[in-house]
C-alpha positions as CSV (number, residue, x, y, z in Angstrom):
1,M,62.2,172.5,56.2
2,T,65.0,170.1,55.3
3,H,65.2,166.9,53.9
4,E,66.3,165.7,57.0
5,F,63.2,166.7,58.5
6,V,61.3,165.8,55.8
7,E,63.3,162.4,55.7
8,R,62.2,161.9,60.1
9,N,58.2,162.7,59.2
10,R,58.0,160.1,57.0
11,L,59.5,157.9,59.4
12,W,57.3,159.0,62.2
13,A,54.4,158.0,59.8
14,R,55.6,154.7,59.2
15,L,56.5,154.0,62.8
16,T,53.4,154.8,64.1
17,A,50.9,152.8,60.6
18,A,53.6,150.6,62.2
19,A,52.7,149.9,65.4
20,R,49.0,150.0,64.7
21,D,49.7,146.2,63.8
22,T,48.7,144.5,67.3
23,S,49.6,141.6,65.9
24,V,53.2,142.5,67.0
25,P,53.5,142.7,70.5
26,L,55.8,146.0,71.2
27,T,57.2,145.9,74.7
28,P,59.1,149.2,75.3
29,P,62.5,150.0,74.6
30,I,60.5,149.2,70.6
31,C,64.1,148.2,69.1
32,V,63.6,148.4,65.5
33,V,65.7,148.4,62.6
34,D,64.3,149.8,58.7
35,L,65.3,147.2,56.6
36,D,65.3,149.9,53.6
37,A,68.3,151.4,55.1
38,F,70.4,148.4,56.7
39,E,70.1,147.5,53.3
40,A,71.5,150.8,51.2
41,N,73.7,150.9,54.2
42,A,75.0,147.9,53.0
43,A,75.6,148.4,49.9
44,D,77.5,152.1,49.8
45,L,79.5,149.9,52.0
46,V,80.5,147.8,49.7
47,R,80.8,150.1,46.8
48,R,83.8,151.8,49.2
49,A,85.3,148.8,50.0
50,A,86.5,148.7,46.8
51,G,86.0,145.1,46.0
52,K,87.8,144.3,49.1
53,P,85.9,141.6,51.4
54,I,83.9,143.4,54.2
55,R,84.6,140.9,57.1
56,V,81.3,141.5,59.5
57,A,81.7,143.9,62.7
58,S,79.4,141.8,65.9
59,K,79.5,143.6,68.5
60,S,78.1,146.5,66.0
61,L,74.7,144.4,65.6
62,R,74.2,141.6,68.2
63,V,71.5,140.1,66.5
64,P,72.3,136.5,64.7
65,A,69.6,137.4,61.4
66,L,70.7,140.5,60.8
67,I,74.3,139.2,61.2
68,R,72.8,136.5,58.7
69,R,71.4,139.3,56.7
70,A,74.8,141.2,56.2
71,L,76.8,137.9,55.1
72,A,74.1,137.1,52.4
73,T,75.1,139.8,51.2
74,P,77.2,139.6,48.0
75,G,80.7,141.6,49.5
76,F,80.9,141.1,53.0
77,S,82.7,137.6,54.0
78,G,83.0,136.5,57.2
79,V,82.5,137.7,61.1
80,L,84.6,140.0,63.7
81,S,83.4,139.0,67.3
82,F,84.2,140.9,69.7
83,S,84.6,137.9,72.2
84,L,85.6,133.9,71.8
85,A,82.4,132.7,73.5
86,E,80.1,134.8,70.9
87,A,82.8,133.5,68.5
88,L,81.8,130.1,69.8
89,W,78.3,130.4,69.6
90,L,77.8,131.7,66.3
91,H,79.5,129.2,65.0
92,E,77.7,126.0,66.3
93,E,74.7,127.8,65.3
94,G,76.3,127.5,61.5
95,V,76.0,131.7,61.4
96,A,79.8,132.1,60.0
97,E,82.6,129.3,59.3
98,D,85.4,132.5,59.6
99,L,85.5,134.3,62.8
100,L,88.0,136.5,63.9
101,V,88.3,137.6,67.7
102,A,88.7,141.2,67.6
103,Y,90.6,141.6,71.3
104,P,93.1,139.1,73.6
105,T,91.1,136.6,75.2
106,V,91.9,135.0,78.3
107,D,88.1,133.7,79.0
108,A,89.6,130.5,80.0
109,A,85.9,127.8,79.7
110,S,86.0,129.3,76.7
111,L,89.6,128.9,74.9
112,R,89.1,125.3,77.0
113,T,86.6,124.3,74.2
114,L,88.1,125.7,71.9
115,V,91.6,123.8,71.6
116,A,88.9,120.6,72.3
117,S,86.7,121.8,68.7
118,P,89.1,121.4,65.6
119,S,86.2,122.2,64.4
120,A,85.8,125.4,66.5
121,A,89.2,126.2,66.1
122,A,89.7,125.2,61.6
123,A,87.3,128.1,61.9
124,I,87.6,131.1,64.9
125,T,91.3,133.4,64.7
126,L,92.4,134.7,68.5
127,V,94.2,138.2,68.0
128,V,97.0,138.3,70.8
129,D,99.8,141.1,70.3
130,S,101.6,139.7,73.7
131,T,103.8,136.0,74.1
132,A,101.6,136.4,77.8
133,H,98.4,135.2,75.7
134,L,100.2,132.4,74.0
135,D,101.1,131.6,77.3
136,V,97.5,131.6,78.6
137,I,96.3,129.4,76.0
138,D,99.4,126.8,76.5
139,S,98.6,126.6,80.4
140,L,94.8,125.3,79.8
141,R,95.8,122.6,77.4
142,H,96.8,119.2,77.7
143,S,97.4,118.7,74.0
144,K,98.4,120.4,71.2
145,A,97.1,118.5,68.2
146,V,94.3,121.0,67.4
147,P,96.7,124.5,66.6
148,V,95.4,127.1,67.3
149,R,94.3,130.1,64.3
150,V,95.9,133.3,65.7
151,A,96.5,137.0,64.1
152,L,99.6,139.3,65.6
153,D,96.9,143.1,66.5
154,V,99.9,145.6,65.5
155,D,98.5,149.1,66.7
156,A,97.5,151.7,64.2
157,G,97.6,154.5,66.3
158,L,99.6,157.7,64.7
159,R,102.5,158.6,66.6
160,M,103.8,162.3,67.5
161,G,106.8,162.1,69.2
162,R,105.8,161.0,72.8
163,Q,102.2,161.1,71.4
164,H,99.8,158.8,70.8
165,V,96.7,158.9,69.0
166,G,94.5,156.6,68.9
167,P,93.2,153.8,70.3
168,K,95.4,152.4,73.7
169,R,94.7,148.6,72.2
170,S,98.2,146.6,70.9
171,P,102.2,147.7,72.7
172,L,103.6,146.0,69.1
173,Y,104.4,148.9,67.6
174,D,108.0,148.3,65.9
175,A,107.9,146.7,62.7
176,D,110.6,144.5,65.0
177,D,108.1,144.0,68.2
178,V,105.9,143.0,65.2
179,V,108.2,140.3,63.9
180,G,109.9,139.3,67.2
181,L,106.2,138.3,68.7
182,A,105.6,136.6,65.1
183,R,108.7,134.4,65.1
184,E,107.7,133.4,69.0
185,V,104.2,132.4,67.0
186,A,105.5,130.1,64.0
187,G,108.1,129.0,66.5
188,R,105.5,127.2,69.2
189,R,103.6,124.2,68.8
190,G,100.6,123.8,68.3
191,F,99.9,127.6,66.8
192,R,99.0,128.9,62.6
193,L,99.9,133.6,62.1
194,V,97.1,133.3,59.9
195,G,97.1,137.0,59.5
196,V,97.0,140.8,60.7
197,M,95.5,142.9,62.1
198,T,95.1,147.1,62.4
199,Y,92.3,149.1,63.2
200,E,92.5,152.5,62.9
201,G,89.8,153.6,65.7
202,Q,90.9,157.4,65.6
203,V,90.4,157.4,61.6
204,A,87.4,155.1,61.5
205,G,85.4,156.4,65.2
206,V,85.7,159.7,64.8
207,P,83.8,162.3,63.3
208,D,85.4,165.1,61.1
209,E,82.6,167.5,60.0
210,M,80.7,168.1,63.5
211,P,78.2,171.2,62.9
212,H,79.7,174.1,64.4
213,Q,82.1,173.2,65.3
214,R,84.5,174.0,61.4
215,A,88.0,175.0,63.2
216,R,87.9,171.5,65.2
217,S,86.7,169.5,62.6
218,A,89.7,170.7,60.2
219,V,91.9,169.7,63.0
220,V,90.4,166.3,63.2
221,R,90.7,165.9,59.1
222,R,94.5,166.9,59.0
223,M,95.0,164.0,62.1
224,K,93.3,161.7,59.9
225,S,95.4,162.8,57.3
226,A,98.1,162.8,58.7
227,S,97.7,158.8,60.3
228,L,96.3,157.2,56.7
229,A,99.5,158.7,55.2
230,Q,102.2,157.6,58.4
231,L,99.9,154.2,58.8
232,E,100.2,153.2,55.5
233,V,104.4,153.5,55.2
234,R,103.9,151.7,58.2
235,R,101.9,149.2,57.2
236,R,104.2,148.3,54.2
237,E,107.3,148.6,56.6
238,V,105.9,145.1,59.2
239,A,104.1,143.6,55.8
240,E,107.7,143.9,54.3
241,A,109.5,142.6,57.3
242,L,107.3,140.1,58.1
243,Q,108.3,138.8,54.9
244,T,111.6,139.2,55.4
245,G,112.1,138.2,59.2
246,L,109.9,134.6,58.6
247,R,110.8,133.6,55.0
248,D,109.0,130.7,54.2
249,A,107.7,129.9,57.5
250,V,104.3,131.8,58.0
251,A,102.0,132.4,54.7
252,L,99.2,135.0,55.9
253,E,95.9,134.7,54.8
254,F,94.7,138.3,55.6
255,W,95.7,141.6,56.9
256,N,92.1,142.8,58.5
257,A,92.0,146.3,58.3
258,G,89.0,149.5,58.8
259,G,86.0,150.6,60.7
260,S,83.1,151.7,59.3
261,G,84.4,155.3,58.8
262,S,87.1,154.7,57.5
263,V,86.1,151.8,55.0
264,A,87.3,153.3,51.4
265,E,90.6,154.3,53.2
266,A,91.6,151.0,54.8
267,A,91.5,149.4,51.7
268,A,93.1,151.4,49.7
269,D,96.4,150.4,51.2
270,P,98.1,147.8,49.0
271,V,98.5,145.5,51.9
272,V,95.5,145.4,53.6
273,T,93.2,142.5,52.3
274,E,90.0,143.2,54.3
275,V,88.1,145.4,56.2
276,S,85.9,145.4,58.7
277,A,82.7,147.3,58.8
278,G,79.4,146.7,61.7
279,S,77.9,149.9,62.9
280,G,78.0,151.6,59.5
281,L,74.6,148.6,58.4
282,L,73.2,150.9,61.2
283,G,74.1,154.5,61.3
284,P,73.7,155.1,64.9
285,A,74.1,159.2,65.6
286,L,77.9,159.1,66.4
287,F,78.3,158.4,62.7
288,D,76.4,161.6,61.8
289,H,78.7,164.0,61.1
290,Y,81.3,162.6,58.2
291,Q,82.7,163.8,55.4
292,S,84.0,161.0,53.4
293,F,80.3,159.2,54.2
294,A,76.6,159.8,55.6
295,P,75.0,156.5,56.2
296,Q,71.1,156.2,57.1
297,P,70.1,155.8,60.3
298,A,68.7,152.2,60.5
299,A,67.6,151.7,64.0
300,V,65.7,153.7,66.6
301,F,64.4,152.5,69.6
302,G,60.2,153.8,70.7
303,V,59.5,154.6,74.3
304,P,55.7,155.5,75.0
305,V,54.6,158.9,76.5
306,T,53.3,157.8,80.4
307,R,53.4,162.0,81.2
308,R,52.1,165.3,80.8
309,P,53.9,167.2,83.5
310,S,53.4,170.6,81.8
311,P,51.5,171.4,78.0
312,Q,55.0,172.3,77.1
313,I,56.8,169.0,77.7
314,A,55.9,165.9,77.2
315,T,57.5,162.8,79.7
316,V,58.5,159.4,78.1
317,H,58.6,156.0,79.6
318,G,62.5,154.9,80.4
319,G,64.1,156.5,77.4
320,G,67.8,156.2,79.4
321,L,70.2,154.8,76.6
322,V,73.4,156.1,77.0
323,A,76.7,154.6,75.1
324,S,79.9,153.5,76.1
325,G,82.5,155.9,75.8
326,P,83.0,159.3,77.1
327,A,80.7,160.6,79.6
328,D,79.8,164.1,77.4
329,K,76.7,164.8,75.7
330,H,77.7,163.1,72.6
331,R,77.0,159.9,74.4
332,L,73.1,160.4,74.4
333,P,70.5,159.4,72.6
334,V,68.7,161.4,70.4
335,P,64.6,162.0,70.3
336,W,64.8,161.2,66.4
337,A,60.7,161.1,66.0
338,P,58.6,163.0,65.7
339,P,61.0,165.5,64.8
340,G,61.7,168.9,66.4
341,L,61.8,167.5,70.4
342,H,64.8,167.5,72.4
343,L,66.6,166.2,76.0
344,T,66.2,168.9,79.1
345,S,69.5,170.1,80.3
346,L,68.7,169.5,83.5
347,E,67.1,165.4,83.3
348,G,69.0,164.3,80.1
349,A,67.6,161.3,79.0
350,G,66.8,158.7,81.8
351,E,66.5,155.7,83.1
352,V,63.1,155.1,84.1
353,Q,61.7,158.4,82.4
354,T,63.2,161.6,80.0
355,P,60.9,164.7,80.0
356,L,61.1,166.3,76.3
357,T,60.6,170.2,74.9
358,G,60.4,171.7,71.0
359,H,57.3,171.6,69.4
360,P,55.8,168.2,69.1
361,A,55.8,167.9,72.8
362,A,52.8,170.0,72.5
363,L,51.4,167.0,70.6
364,L,51.9,164.5,72.0
365,R,49.3,161.8,74.4
366,I,49.7,160.2,76.6
367,G,50.5,156.6,75.1
368,D,51.7,157.7,72.3
369,L,55.5,157.0,70.7
370,V,59.0,158.5,70.6
371,W,61.6,157.6,68.7
372,F,65.6,157.2,69.4
373,R,68.3,157.0,68.2
374,H,70.6,155.1,69.7
375,A,74.6,156.9,69.5
376,K,76.4,153.9,69.1
377,S,75.4,150.8,66.9
378,G,75.0,147.5,69.0
379,E,74.4,148.2,72.5
380,L,70.7,148.9,71.6
381,F,70.1,145.4,71.3
382,E,71.2,144.2,74.6
383,H,68.1,146.3,76.0
384,A,65.7,144.4,74.5
385,N,64.7,140.6,73.5
386,Q,63.9,141.4,70.4
387,A,64.3,143.4,67.0
388,H,61.6,144.1,64.8
389,L,62.2,144.7,61.4
390,L,60.4,147.7,59.0
391,R,59.4,147.6,55.2
392,G,58.0,150.0,54.1
393,A,55.3,151.3,57.1
394,A,55.0,147.5,58.3
395,F,57.0,145.5,60.6
396,E,58.3,142.5,58.1
397,E,59.6,140.0,61.0
398,S,60.4,140.2,64.3
399,V,63.8,138.1,65.9
400,A,65.6,137.4,68.6
401,T,69.0,139.6,70.4
402,Y,71.4,138.1,71.6
403,R,69.6,139.1,75.3
404,G,66.6,137.4,73.9
405,L,67.9,134.7,73.3
406,G,70.3,134.1,76.9
407,H,73.4,135.7,75.9
408,V,75.7,138.2,77.8
409,F,79.1,138.4,75.5
């Protein structure tokens, strides 16, 4: 019996005991975060960051109480938000005073709010990779009295000849292009260049120790190694070019990099001043097969058995919470507790019902809860109004998700 199998059975027992407490209203899908696992993951991220501050990726949590918990952990500082609307709300609610919006925005309503609020503009940084982003901001304001903080989003993919491996994000790659946009920002009234972002998604977001795929895993590890070596040189070149090309016109406050899967590697780069992480706090299924780290599964969702179409099959209500990304089996939720359950090949995980096979299926009764892990992290909480925080075998607290607070960012 493997250690994982034992731990999954223990989780099943703890969740079953917690669910028996009728004082906590449970509406499927029942989203649960194991606080012991969450805190262990946070401590491991801090260890891997080796002294550099970790910016919390709110997209991977989407529960204000969990963002606050992460920020209360020594070693975490600031928020990496998904959208400007989200950043404005987190600032208004007092969740964070240092927010970096991870993606360029053309949200006119939110931009108007930003440029009209000196306090929000002082706390929130926007990423840009084109003068078009600056033009959009300028077109929406009547005065440039409130400066907008911006950071340059520089492509961090691996270039091999004409091939590009990594997220298709910024057009900024060569140092000359980066300096050119930096000069444009520095020369425009109403903007302040304060940082640089280089997200190496081809390292952070790709498993490299897949079961039964030794050859593929070896290729992925070589790709990651080549990418990190190339990126360290490029970051240094860009940093030197910015220092030379702008002289004393700009004093950068931060250089952001990394994701949960590349915290240690990004932190080791002397140019990088901070790293970002979010998924590593919850340990979703896509993070199960990394050579460099192994987060504990901290988030699950439960749905009840509502049918027994045969003695060997238990069908649960719903369950089809599928993750974004390439449409393949790795984006499906994983039946987790009790261990030994499997999706069927014909139906998979369905919106209204999910049949399950495997030896525990014969033992499940109508009304029993089956617990799944989502393939990704924060996307789970778009499907529920509450997250129930588990401590031991009891729910310590139930907290609102973004959805539960009426927000869809």
